[in-house]
N, C-alpha and C positions, 0 to 999 in steps of 0.2 A: 504494500500500500504506500503510495506517495501522494503528498499534498502539493498541488500545483496552484500557485497564486498568480492571478492576472488582473489587470484593471477591468473594471466594469465597462462593457460596451453595449450599445443600444439593442442589438439582437438578444441580449440576455435579460432584458427588462421583465418580461412576463414570468420567467423562471425565478427571478429574484423576488418579485412580488409574491409568488406562490410560497417561496421559502419564508419570507418575512411574515406572511399570514400565519405560519405555524408558531410564531412567537407570542401570540395572544395569551394572556392579557397584558404582558409586559412590553411587547413590541407591536406596533401597529404599522402595517404596510402603508407606504406613501402612495401617491398617485403615479400613474405611468409617466406623466409629464415631469414629476419630481425626479424619477429615476432617469429620465432622459437627460435632465440637467446634470445629475450626478455623473452620468456616463460621458457627457459631452464637455462639461466644464470642470469637474472635480474627480476625474477618473484616477488620478495619481493617489488620492486618499480614499477612494471607494473601491477597494479590491474585492474580488470574489475568489473562492477556493473551490477546486475540484479534486475529488478523490476518485481515481480510476475512471475519469471522464464524466463523473456525475457531480452536479453542483452541490457542494457540501456546506458552504457558508458564505457570508458576505458582511462587510463592514461599511458603514457610511460615516465619514469623518471629514472635518473641514478645518482649515487654518483660520484662526481668528483674524478678523479685519480690525478689531480694536487693539489687539496685542499680537503682532505677528510672531511672537515667541511662543505662542500657545496654539494647541490644536485641540478641538473638541470632537470626541467620538460620540456620534449620535445613536447609532444602532449597531449591535453585534448580534448576528444570528447564525447558529450552526444547526444544520438539520439533525433531528434526534438520532438518526441512524449513524451519525458521524461524530457524535460527542466523545470526548476523551480520546481523541485520535490525533491531537496536535493541530487541529484546524484553527482554533481561536489563536493559538500562539503564532502560527504561520501568518494569519491575517494581520495580527497586531504587529508582528515584526516588519511587515511590509509598510504599514502606516508609520511605525517608529523610524524606519529607514528614511522615508520621505520627510518626516519631521526633522530629523537630523540634517538632511540635505539643506533644508530651509533655515537651519540654525535655531529651531524651536527648542525650548528647554523644559516645557511642561505640556503633558497631555492630560486632559481631564474628561470625565464623563459623569452622567447622573444615572441613578437607578431608582426604581420604585422601592420604598423602604421595606416592603415585605417580600422582595425577591431574594430570598435566602440563597438560592443557587448562584445568582449573580454575585452576591456579596462574597461567598466562599471562593468563587472563581477569581474575582478581581484581586482579593487579598493573596491568593496563591500565586498569581501572576506578578506580584510585586507592587500593586497599586495600594495607596493609602486612603482609607476612609477619613475625609477631613472632618474636623470637629463641627458639630451642628448645635442647634439650640434645644434639641431633644434626642432621646435615645429610644430606639424601637428594637427590642430583642437583641441588644448588643451592637446595633448599627447606629452610628451617628447620623442624624437627619436634620436638614435645614428646612424649616417651615416656609411654605409659600415660595419656594425657590423658583418655580416656573409659573408663578401666578397664584392667586388666591386658591387655597385648598389643594395646591399641587406641591406637596412636600416631597423632597428628594434626598436620597443618600448621594453624596458627592464624593468622587474618588479622583485622585491625581496620581500621575506617574511622572516623577522628575527625571529628566534626561541629563546625565552629567558627562 
């Protein structure tokens, strides 16, 4: 088994939407036009992974326009049949490599406070759960981080 990572391209959009749909309730697929923009304008930070020719995972990430030294990871999804096979690591390594090329020093992402699987995964991959104003089952959470009633666990990965 080998994981092959490549930039998202437009012909993959429907497959990526189907993959992201499997992430409910924590990931919600965007529209086809959103994925077209990712494939056309942000492909260097929106890689997809294939295992034996089958779409196994995808990441959507963007360089900050407010702080070019930061990159935000919006969505990470690995097909249930391909979890614990190094797909997330391969995808993140691709995003991290691009971040380093641009001179970024920090990646960050948010997660639903009750997504325990994500919390365990992020910490195992070296991400830090940043301090929040509340704690939910051992996870630091920032209230209203993405708007009223949208509390989020926030994680960062510092690149040195």
